[in-house]
C-alpha positions in Angstrom: 15.5 46.1 -39.4 17.3 43.1 -40.4 18.6 41.2 -43.4 17.3 37.9 -44.5 17.4 35.6 -47.5 14.1 33.9 -46.6 10.8 34.6 -48.1 9.2 37.9 -47.0 5.5 39.0 -47.4 3.9 42.5 -46.7 1.7 42.8 -43.6 -1.2 45.3 -42.7 -2.0 43.8 -39.3 1.5 43.7 -37.8 3.6 46.6 -36.5 6.4 44.8 -38.6 6.2 45.7 -42.2 7.0 42.3 -43.6 6.6 38.7 -42.2 9.6 36.5 -42.9 8.5 32.9 -43.1 10.6 29.6 -42.6 8.0 27.4 -44.6 5.0 27.3 -46.8 2.9 26.4 -43.6 4.2 29.6 -41.9 3.3 31.7 -44.9 -0.2 30.1 -45.0 -0.7 31.0 -41.5 0.3 34.7 -41.9 -2.1 34.8 -45.0 -5.0 33.5 -42.8 -4.1 35.8 -39.9 -4.1 38.9 -42.2 -7.6 38.0 -43.4 -9.2 37.0 -40.1 -11.5 39.7 -38.8 -10.8 38.7 -35.2 -7.1 39.1 -35.4 -6.2 42.6 -34.0 -2.5 42.3 -34.6 0.2 39.5 -35.0 3.8 39.3 -35.5 6.0 36.4 -36.4 8.4 35.9 -33.6 11.6 36.4 -35.6 14.2 38.9 -34.1 11.4 39.9 -31.3 13.3 38.1 -28.6 10.1 36.5 -27.1 11.5 33.4 -25.5 10.5 30.8 -22.9 13.1 29.1 -21.1 12.9 25.2 -20.8 15.1 22.3 -20.1 15.7 19.3 -22.3 18.4 16.6 -21.8 19.6 18.5 -18.7 20.4 21.6 -20.7 18.4 24.8 -20.5 17.1 26.1 -23.9 15.1 28.9 -25.3 11.9 28.2 -26.9 10.8 30.9 -29.6 7.2 30.2 -30.9 6.3 31.0 -34.2 3.8 33.6 -33.9 2.2 36.3 -31.2 -1.2 37.2 -31.9 -3.6 39.7 -30.4 -7.2 38.2 -31.0 -10.5 39.8 -30.3 -12.7 37.3 -28.5 -15.9 39.5 -28.1 -16.8 43.0 -27.8 -15.0 43.4 -24.4 -12.2 40.9 -24.4 -8.9 40.4 -26.1 -6.8 37.2 -25.9 -3.0 37.0 -26.4 -2.2 33.9 -28.4 1.1 32.1 -28.8 1.1 30.2 -31.8 3.4 27.2 -32.8 3.0 25.9 -36.5 4.3 22.3 -36.2 4.0 19.2 -38.6 6.3 16.7 -36.8 6.4 16.6 -33.0 9.5 15.3 -31.3 10.5 14.7 -27.6 12.1 18.3 -27.4 9.1 19.8 -29.0 7.0 18.3 -26.3 9.3 19.8 -23.6 8.8 23.3 -25.3 5.0 22.9 -25.3 5.0 21.9 -21.5 7.2 24.9 -20.6 5.0 27.4 -22.8 1.9 25.8 -21.0 3.3 26.5 -17.6 4.4 30.0 -18.8 0.8 30.7 -19.7 -0.7 29.3 -16.7 1.6 31.6 -14.6 0.9 34.8 -16.6 -2.7 34.2 -16.6 -2.5 33.6 -12.7 -0.6 36.8 -12.2 -3.5 38.6 -14.2 -1.4 41.8 -15.1 -0.6 41.0 -18.7 -3.8 40.2 -20.3 -5.3 36.8 -20.9 -2.9 34.2 -22.8 -3.4 30.9 -24.6 -1.1 28.6 -26.3 -2.2 26.9 -29.6 -0.3 24.4 -31.5 -1.5 24.3 -35.2 -0.6 21.0 -36.9 -2.7 22.0 -40.2 -2.4 25.6 -41.1 -5.4 25.2 -43.3 -7.6 24.4 -40.1 -6.3 27.6 -38.3 -9.4 29.6 -38.8 -11.5 26.8 -37.4 -9.3 26.6 -34.3 -9.5 30.2 -33.8 -13.3 30.4 -34.1 -13.5 28.2 -31.0 -11.8 30.9 -29.0 -14.8 33.4 -29.9 -17.9 32.8 -27.7 -21.0 32.3 -29.7 -23.8 35.0 -29.2 
């Protein structure tokens, strides 16, 4: 439990009772994740300490993506998604994405932590269409 002055919304598909959002975009994403039938569970990565190290400007930083999602791909498979909601992308954001892509590749290569994918969402209203591409057609 933690205190915040930011907007909070109740959840049904998260082990955390409320999602704390930094923007209307993040709220829109949480709303869509709650209603997507293939989303098994999700959490806003706030106070979760999920962090990917990256280097920018010769200094090591920690990248904390916006959401972590468990997604049902088909009858037998799940996908763990790292979701970043981003409107503007600068040089430091590209460094974060590069580090996260390498992290996903390494974890998938290891094979012991499920299958992972990194998604950058630049338009939250298109999130469900982006996720549809992850579900194989029958």
